[in-house]
C-alpha positions as CSV (number, residue, x, y, z in Angstrom):
1,M,-42.0,-26.8,-7.7
2,V,-40.6,-27.2,-11.3
3,E,-43.6,-26.1,-13.2
4,G,-43.8,-23.1,-10.7
5,L,-40.0,-22.2,-11.0
6,A,-41.0,-22.3,-14.9
7,Q,-43.7,-19.4,-14.3
8,A,-41.0,-17.5,-12.6
9,E,-38.8,-17.1,-14.9
10,A,-41.2,-16.7,-17.5
11,A,-42.3,-13.3,-15.3
12,V,-39.3,-12.4,-14.6
13,A,-38.2,-12.5,-19.0
14,D,-41.7,-10.5,-19.5
15,C,-40.2,-7.7,-16.7
16,L,-36.7,-7.9,-18.7
17,D,-39.1,-6.7,-22.2
18,A,-40.5,-4.2,-19.7
19,S,-38.6,-0.6,-20.2
20,A,-37.8,0.8,-16.9
21,W,-37.7,4.7,-18.6
22,A,-41.0,4.5,-18.6
23,L,-41.4,4.1,-15.1
24,P,-41.8,6.9,-13.0
25,E,-39.1,7.5,-10.1
26,Q,-41.7,5.8,-6.9
27,G,-42.3,3.0,-9.8
28,L,-38.9,2.3,-9.8
29,V,-38.2,2.2,-6.3
30,A,-40.9,-0.3,-5.6
31,A,-39.5,-2.6,-8.6
32,L,-35.9,-2.7,-6.8
33,D,-37.7,-3.6,-3.9
34,A,-39.5,-6.3,-5.4
35,T,-36.4,-7.8,-7.1
36,H,-34.5,-7.8,-4.4
37,R,-37.3,-9.1,-2.0
38,L,-38.2,-11.4,-5.2
39,A,-33.8,-12.4,-5.1
40,Q,-33.8,-13.5,-1.5
41,R,-37.1,-15.6,-1.2
42,L,-35.3,-17.8,-4.8
43,A,-32.4,-18.1,-2.5
44,A,-34.2,-19.4,-0.4
45,V,-36.1,-22.2,-2.1
46,Q,-32.3,-22.7,-3.8
47,L,-30.9,-23.5,0.3
48,A,-33.2,-26.1,0.2
49,L,-32.7,-27.5,-3.0
50,V,-29.2,-27.8,-2.4
51,R,-29.4,-29.2,1.4
52,E,-32.2,-31.6,-0.3
53,L,-29.5,-32.4,-2.8
54,D,-26.4,-32.9,0.2
55,G,-28.7,-35.1,1.8
56,R,-29.0,-37.3,-1.0
57,G,-25.4,-38.1,-2.3
58,T,-26.1,-36.8,-5.7
59,A,-22.9,-35.6,-6.0
60,R,-21.0,-38.6,-4.8
61,T,-23.6,-40.5,-7.3
62,Q,-22.0,-38.0,-10.3
63,G,-18.7,-38.9,-9.7
64,A,-17.9,-35.7,-7.9
65,S,-15.9,-35.9,-4.1
66,S,-18.2,-33.2,-2.7
67,T,-21.8,-31.0,-3.4
68,A,-19.7,-27.9,-2.9
69,V,-17.3,-29.2,-6.0
70,W,-21.0,-30.5,-7.8
71,L,-22.1,-27.2,-7.7
72,R,-19.4,-25.6,-9.0
73,D,-19.5,-27.8,-11.9
74,R,-23.2,-27.0,-12.3
75,L,-23.5,-24.2,-11.5
76,R,-20.0,-22.3,-12.5
77,L,-19.0,-21.1,-8.9
78,S,-15.8,-20.7,-7.4
79,I,-15.2,-23.1,-4.4
80,P,-15.9,-20.9,-1.3
81,A,-18.7,-19.8,-2.9
82,A,-20.1,-23.0,-3.4
83,R,-18.7,-24.1,0.1
84,R,-21.1,-21.4,1.6
85,L,-23.8,-22.7,-0.1
86,V,-23.8,-25.8,1.2
87,D,-22.9,-24.2,4.7
88,L,-25.7,-22.3,4.8
89,A,-28.1,-24.7,3.1
90,G,-27.3,-27.2,6.0
91,A,-27.5,-24.4,8.8
92,L,-31.2,-23.4,8.1
93,D,-31.6,-26.9,8.1
94,A,-30.6,-27.8,11.7
95,G,-32.7,-25.9,13.6
96,A,-33.1,-22.3,12.2
97,S,-36.8,-22.8,11.2
98,G,-36.6,-19.3,11.7
99,V,-33.7,-17.5,9.8
100,R,-35.6,-19.8,7.3
101,A,-38.8,-18.6,7.5
102,A,-37.4,-15.2,7.9
103,L,-35.4,-15.6,4.2
104,A,-38.2,-17.5,2.0
105,S,-41.2,-14.6,3.4
106,G,-37.8,-11.3,1.8
107,A,-37.7,-10.3,5.5
108,I,-33.8,-11.1,5.5
109,T,-31.3,-11.3,2.7
110,V,-29.1,-14.1,2.4
111,E,-26.2,-12.6,3.8
112,Q,-28.0,-11.5,6.9
113,A,-29.3,-15.2,7.3
114,R,-25.7,-16.8,7.4
115,V,-24.5,-13.9,10.4
116,I,-27.8,-14.9,12.0
117,G,-27.2,-18.7,11.3
118,D,-22.9,-18.4,12.8
119,T,-24.5,-16.5,15.9
120,V,-27.1,-18.6,16.0
121,R,-25.0,-21.8,16.4
122,T,-22.8,-20.1,19.3
123,V,-25.8,-19.0,21.5
124,H,-26.9,-22.3,21.3
125,T,-22.9,-23.8,22.3
126,T,-23.2,-21.7,24.6
127,A,-26.6,-21.1,26.1
128,G,-28.3,-23.7,25.4
129,A,-31.8,-24.6,22.8
130,E,-34.3,-22.1,24.5
131,A,-31.3,-19.0,24.3
132,A,-30.6,-20.0,20.2
133,E,-34.0,-19.9,20.1
134,K,-34.5,-16.4,21.5
135,A,-31.6,-15.0,20.1
136,V,-33.0,-15.7,16.7
137,G,-35.9,-13.3,16.6
138,V,-34.3,-11.1,18.6
139,L,-31.8,-11.5,15.2
140,V,-34.1,-11.5,12.7
141,E,-35.8,-7.9,14.3
142,W,-32.4,-6.3,14.4
143,A,-31.9,-7.2,10.4
144,G,-34.6,-5.4,10.0
145,Q,-32.2,-2.3,10.9
146,F,-29.1,-3.1,10.2
147,E,-26.9,-4.2,7.2
148,P,-24.6,-8.2,7.7
149,T,-21.1,-6.3,8.6
150,L,-23.4,-4.0,11.6
151,L,-25.6,-6.9,12.7
152,R,-22.5,-9.2,13.2
153,K,-21.0,-7.0,15.3
154,L,-24.1,-7.0,17.3
155,G,-24.5,-10.3,16.9
156,T,-21.3,-10.6,19.7
157,H,-24.0,-8.8,22.5
158,V,-27.1,-10.8,21.9
159,L,-27.0,-13.1,24.6
160,D,-26.9,-9.8,27.2
161,H,-30.7,-10.3,26.0
162,V,-31.8,-13.1,25.7
163,A,-29.5,-15.0,28.5
164,P,-28.0,-12.4,30.6
165,E,-27.1,-14.8,33.4
166,V,-24.2,-16.1,30.9
167,A,-22.9,-13.1,28.9
168,D,-20.0,-12.1,30.8
169,A,-18.4,-15.7,30.6
170,A,-19.5,-16.1,27.4
171,A,-18.1,-13.2,26.3
172,R,-14.9,-13.7,28.1
173,A,-14.7,-17.4,26.8
174,A,-15.3,-16.0,23.2
175,L,-11.9,-13.5,23.6
176,D,-10.2,-16.5,24.8
177,A,-11.3,-18.6,22.1
178,E,-10.3,-15.6,19.4
179,A,-7.4,-15.0,21.3
180,R,-5.7,-18.9,20.8
181,R,-7.1,-18.6,17.3
182,A,-5.3,-15.8,16.6
183,D,-2.4,-17.0,17.5
184,R,-2.5,-20.1,16.3
185,D,-3.0,-18.6,12.9
186,R,-0.2,-15.7,13.0
187,H,1.7,-15.5,9.8
188,V,3.4,-13.8,7.3
189,T,4.2,-15.3,3.5
190,L,7.0,-13.7,1.4
191,S,6.2,-15.3,-2.2
192,E,8.7,-14.6,-4.6
193,L,7.7,-14.1,-7.9
194,R,9.6,-14.1,-11.2
195,D,10.4,-10.8,-12.0
196,G,11.5,-10.3,-8.7
197,R,8.9,-8.5,-6.8
198,I,7.7,-10.3,-4.1
199,R,3.5,-11.4,-3.3
200,L,3.0,-10.7,0.8
201,S,0.0,-12.0,2.4
202,G,-0.2,-13.1,5.7
203,S,-2.8,-13.1,9.2
204,L,-2.1,-10.8,12.1
205,D,-2.8,-10.8,15.3
206,A,-4.8,-7.9,16.8
207,E,-2.0,-6.8,18.2
208,A,0.2,-6.7,15.4
209,A,-2.5,-5.6,13.2
210,G,-2.7,-2.1,15.6
211,L,0.7,-2.0,15.6
212,L,0.8,-1.7,11.8
213,R,-1.8,0.1,10.9
214,A,-0.9,2.6,13.7
215,A,2.4,3.1,11.8
216,L,1.2,3.0,8.5
217,D,-1.7,4.5,8.8
218,P,0.4,8.6,8.6
219,L,2.7,7.4,6.0
220,T,-0.7,6.6,3.4
221,A,-2.2,9.7,2.9
222,P,-1.7,11.4,-0.8
223,S,1.0,13.4,-1.5
224,G,-1.3,15.7,-2.8
225,P,-4.7,16.6,-4.7
226,H,-3.5,14.4,-7.5
227,D,-1.7,11.5,-6.1
228,P,-2.3,9.0,-8.8
229,R,-1.1,6.5,-6.7
230,C,-4.3,4.4,-5.9
231,P,-4.9,3.3,-1.5
232,G,-3.2,0.0,-2.4
233,Q,-0.2,1.5,-3.9
234,R,0.5,4.6,-0.8
235,R,-0.1,1.6,1.1
236,H,2.8,-0.4,-0.7
237,D,5.2,3.0,-0.4
238,A,4.2,3.4,3.3
239,L,5.6,-0.1,3.4
240,A,8.7,0.7,2.9
241,D,9.0,3.6,3.7
242,L,8.6,1.9,7.2
243,C,11.5,-0.5,6.4
244,R,14.0,2.4,5.3
245,L,13.1,4.0,8.7
246,A,14.0,1.3,10.7
247,L,17.2,0.5,8.4
248,R,18.1,4.0,9.1
249,T,17.5,3.8,12.9
250,G,20.7,1.4,13.0
251,E,18.7,-0.8,16.2
252,L,17.9,-3.8,14.2
253,P,19.5,-6.8,14.8
254,E,22.8,-8.1,12.8
255,N,21.8,-10.1,10.0
256,G,25.1,-13.0,9.7
257,G,27.5,-10.8,11.5
258,E,26.4,-7.5,9.4
259,P,24.8,-4.7,9.9
260,A,21.2,-4.8,8.0
261,Q,21.2,-3.5,5.2
262,V,20.7,-3.5,0.9
263,V,23.4,-4.2,-1.0
264,V,23.3,-3.6,-4.9
265,T,25.9,-5.0,-7.2
266,T,26.4,-3.4,-10.3
267,S,29.6,-2.1,-12.8
268,F,30.9,0.8,-12.9
269,D,29.2,1.7,-16.3
270,V,26.1,0.7,-15.5
271,L,26.5,3.5,-12.8
272,T,28.0,6.3,-14.8
273,R,26.0,5.8,-18.3
274,Q,22.9,3.5,-17.5
275,L,23.7,0.8,-19.6
276,D,22.1,-2.3,-17.8
277,A,20.0,-3.5,-14.6
278,G,22.2,-3.9,-11.6
279,A,21.0,-6.4,-8.7
280,L,20.2,-6.7,-5.2
281,D,22.1,-9.1,-2.4
282,T,18.6,-11.2,-2.8
283,G,18.9,-12.1,-6.3
284,P,16.4,-9.5,-8.0
285,R,17.4,-7.3,-10.9
286,V,17.1,-3.5,-10.7
287,T,16.7,-0.7,-13.4
288,P,19.7,1.1,-14.3
289,E,17.4,4.0,-12.9
290,T,17.2,1.9,-9.4
291,V,20.5,1.3,-9.3
292,R,21.5,5.1,-9.4
293,R,18.6,6.2,-6.9
294,L,19.7,3.6,-4.5
295,A,23.2,4.8,-4.6
296,C,22.5,8.2,-3.2
297,D,20.7,6.9,0.1
298,A,22.6,6.2,3.3
299,A,21.2,3.3,4.3
300,I,21.6,1.7,1.7
301,L,25.3,0.4,0.7
302,P,26.0,-0.2,-2.7
303,A,28.5,-2.4,-4.1
304,V,30.3,-1.8,-7.6
305,L,32.6,-3.8,-9.3
306,G,34.8,-3.1,-12.0
307,G,35.1,-5.0,-15.5
308,S,36.7,-8.1,-14.3
309,G,35.0,-8.2,-10.2
310,Q,36.9,-6.8,-8.4
311,T,35.1,-4.3,-5.5
312,L,35.7,-0.5,-6.7
313,D,33.6,1.3,-4.0
314,V,31.3,-1.1,-0.7
315,G,29.5,2.3,1.1
316,R,32.6,4.4,1.0
317,Q,31.7,6.9,3.6
318,R,33.1,9.7,1.8
319,R,30.5,9.3,-0.9
320,L,27.8,8.5,2.2
321,V,25.4,11.9,3.3
322,T,26.2,10.8,6.7
323,G,26.9,12.2,10.6
324,P,27.4,16.0,10.9
325,L,26.8,15.9,6.7
326,R,22.9,15.0,7.1
327,R,22.5,17.1,10.2
328,A,23.6,20.0,8.7
329,L,21.3,19.2,5.4
330,V,18.4,18.1,7.6
331,L,18.9,22.0,9.4
332,R,18.7,23.3,6.1
333,D,15.9,21.2,4.0
334,R,13.7,20.6,7.3
335,G,12.0,17.8,5.6
336,C,12.0,16.4,1.4
337,A,12.9,19.7,-0.7
338,F,10.6,19.3,-3.6
339,P,8.3,21.6,-4.0
340,G,4.9,20.5,-1.9
341,C,6.0,18.0,0.0
342,D,6.0,18.3,3.2
343,R,7.8,14.0,4.1
344,P,9.5,15.4,7.7
345,P,13.6,14.3,7.5
346,R,13.5,11.1,8.7
347,W,11.7,9.6,5.9
348,C,14.2,11.5,3.0
349,D,17.4,10.4,1.5
350,A,20.2,12.4,0.9
351,H,20.9,12.9,-2.6
352,H,23.4,14.0,-4.8
353,I,22.8,17.2,-7.2
354,R,25.4,15.8,-8.9
355,H,25.4,12.3,-9.1
356,W,28.6,10.5,-7.1
357,A,29.8,8.6,-10.0
358,D,29.6,11.7,-12.4
359,G,32.4,13.7,-9.8
360,G,29.5,14.7,-8.3
361,S,31.2,16.0,-4.5
362,T,29.8,14.6,-0.9
363,S,29.3,18.2,0.5
364,L,26.5,20.5,1.7
365,A,26.4,22.2,-2.3
366,N,25.6,19.3,-3.3
367,S,23.3,17.4,-1.7
368,V,19.3,17.4,-1.1
369,L,16.7,16.1,0.7
370,L,14.2,13.9,-1.0
371,C,11.3,11.3,0.0
372,A,11.2,8.4,-1.5
373,H,8.3,8.9,-3.9
374,H,10.4,12.3,-5.0
375,H,13.5,10.8,-5.1
376,R,12.6,8.3,-7.4
377,H,10.7,11.2,-9.4
378,L,13.5,13.5,-10.0
379,H,15.9,10.2,-10.8
380,R,12.9,8.9,-13.7
381,G,11.8,12.8,-14.5
382,D,12.5,15.8,-16.2
383,W,13.1,17.7,-13.3
384,T,16.2,18.9,-12.1
385,V,17.2,20.4,-9.1
386,R,20.1,23.2,-8.2
387,L,20.8,25.4,-5.4
388,G,19.8,29.2,-6.1
389,G,21.7,32.2,-4.7
390,D,21.1,31.6,-1.4
391,G,22.1,28.1,-1.2
392,H,18.7,26.4,-0.6
393,P,17.3,24.2,-3.6
394,E,15.2,25.0,-5.9
395,F,13.3,22.8,-8.9
396,V,13.8,23.8,-12.4
397,P,10.2,21.5,-14.0
398,P,9.8,20.4,-17.4
399,A,8.8,22.3,-20.5
400,W,5.6,20.6,-21.2
401,L,5.5,21.6,-17.4
402,D,6.1,25.4,-17.5
403,P,7.3,26.8,-21.0
404,D,9.2,28.7,-19.1
405,R,10.8,26.8,-16.4
406,I,10.8,28.9,-14.2
407,P,12.3,27.3,-10.8
408,R,10.4,26.4,-8.0
409,R,10.9,26.1,-3.9
410,N,9.9,23.8,-1.2
411,R,8.2,26.3,1.1
412,Y,6.1,24.0,3.3
413,H,9.0,23.3,5.6
414,R,10.3,27.2,5.9
415,R,10.1,29.7,8.0
416,T,8.3,33.0,8.1
């Protein structure tokens, strides 16, 4: 075997020295098919070697705690990849001879072999060895047409073909088992990072996953043809929007006897002159720009302290755009007023055109609705907003974008 593999390696080296550009298109496709088939056959050889090494206990003999750990160090694999290699090698050796033969012939891929092995084990447990043997033939045939993800989905119905008399009961049992696993494993973890951010991870059951997707999907669409955010960033912003919406409803349970809210602590000089950072009540520090932006939102209560620490303002009602004033603002702007934005009013903050800390009044003439994205953009960017002669908001772009700085309006929400 060692000599044969050495010869194969030499043949591969010759192929590496050959010029792919000299092949016609048909030759390129044929060469690609051949390399793919050869890779699967070599994988079958590798799995056989792994299984033999595992059976002999070579890893422990050489001081490793397991074959997976030994493979990690020997082949420089990750532990999950090494474990998958050991598991598949064992599965193919434990009665799945048809799968092993299909992989050795290059008829299926390693990923398909893993899917088939998992499915066949389930069939064996549910319907016995004879049904499992039939399932191998059916799944190998399907593997000639379907990639691994679709093959796994189709595999859930393989009992309909090989053991229809137990298919319904097995499907119900599998569904119940899956529900129990989901209920047991459900969790959400919030891991605080050193810079105040949070790493969010977890596992949701099917119902919670459906609710989350239904709530997030409408909020994750790009804000325009040139939205610079990647899909992950859009999902992040959508989750933040959901939290703002939940806080704004006022229907969340009280937390420590107080309404659910975000409290920002800062000095008055920070708020007026942006000299330093502020701090959330949960501990993390935030930039002065973030402090000023959060101070605009009626659902977020800023706690402004003087130099000696005395409280100057904690969500003073005359500063917040609430009640009839917000309703009037919604009637006027009908959504985010930034040019081209289609966010509805319930996803918007009320922004002070002249900031409250700079002496701006809390009035319809000094307010404009902005979605979270454009609220941040206005606070950090070169755009300015004002009310036009007809009392509607207009935005003046920066000179680098429009040297003439012609005011722009959002026409999306206007009635014709």
